[in-house]
N, C-alpha and C positions, 0 to 999 in steps of 0.2 A: 502494499499498500504506502510505503513510505517514498519509493520507485514515482508510484503515480502521479503523488501530489508535488514532486520535484519536478519532473516532465512537465506536468501545468503550469508552474510557479516559473522554471525556463522559456518556455511557451510564453506565457502573459511577457513578459520580461524581454524577449529577442522582439515579439510581435507590435511592442510599444513605444520602442528607441526609435523609431520614425519619426515619431511626434514631436521628438528633439529637447525633454523636458527632464530635465536632471530633480527626480524622487526622492524625497526626503522622509515624504511622511504618507505614510498608506491607511486609512480607514476603512475597516473590512466589516462587514457586514454579512449577512445570513446566516445558517446553518452551521457549516465550516468554523465560521468565526467565533464559535465556542471554545472548538479546538487548539489550543495552545500549542501545540506542537507543529500545526499546521501553520499558524502567525506565526512560526518562529522562520520555518523556511520559508515564509513570503519573507521575511525581516533579512535572510541571512541570503539570497540570489538576488534583490533589489538592493541590499545594504542600506536600508529605510528602517526608521522608528512606525511600526505598527503599531495603530488602536484599535481595539472594539468599541462599537456604540449599544446601548441599553438597548438602542430600539430595532424591533423586530418586523418584518414584514419592509422591510426598508425600499423594497420597488415602488411597493403602494405609496410608501409617504412618499419614496422621491416624486411620484405621477401627481401627486396633493398638492407638494408644494411646488411645482411648476406650474400647475395648474394657478393656484392663487396666486402666483408671482407673475403669470401673462395677464389673466384677469386685472388686477393692478393697476398694469403698465396699459393695458384696452382702456380703462375707465382713467386716462392721465393720470394716475398716479403715480408719481416715481419714484420707487423705492429697489433698494441694493437687493440684492441674492445675501450676503452676507443678512441681511436683516433679516428677512426670510426666514431662515433656517437658526437663527438666535435663539438657542434652551431647546430646540426640539432637535436637531440633530448635531449634537456636541459628544466626543468620544469619551470615551470613559480613561481620567487620566492616571489612573491606576493599572489600568489595563498596558500598559504598555510594553512594547516586545521589542528588545534592542536588537541590533542584528551582533554576528557574530562575524567580524570582517575578517579572520582566517578562512573561517568556512566560505566567505563570501569571494575569498579569491579562488578557490575549487572550483565555485559554484560557475565563477565565471570563463576560467578551463573548457568546465562540461558545456556551458552554451554555447562556446564556440562547435564543438562536438556534435552537440543537439542540430544545429543552425546547417554543419553538412550533412548529417547524415537526413536532415529533414530536406533540403537541394536534392541528393540524391533518389530518395525518394519519391520526389514529385519530377524529376526528372526521366526515371524509368516510368514515370506511370503513363506521359508524354508518348509512350513508345509501346503503351500497352492496344493490343485489337480487341474489339470488342465483338 
């Protein structure tokens, strides 16, 4: 199971690089966010602090907050996103999971290998006939 989690985190790290964002903090939500071992892998792969949220059903909450924000803007009420989420979508400060820098260095090497394997698998798929 750990290898599955590691592969998923490395895939997320690899496929999010196009955004060119220096990720320093991750706010984890959903069922897996209750598992500290998964959060530790996430922290180590991304070299970022990971925090849990107290709120469940975060996709629904996010949609409701976006709808509220859009309605306010549509009705001429200028409101910043930070104001919309303040007090509702705050991470639990005590839930902080810090990355292990030496483990991150190992994952950096593995991400390069993962990317090469993925590229090879995708190039082989092009040559398959249906």
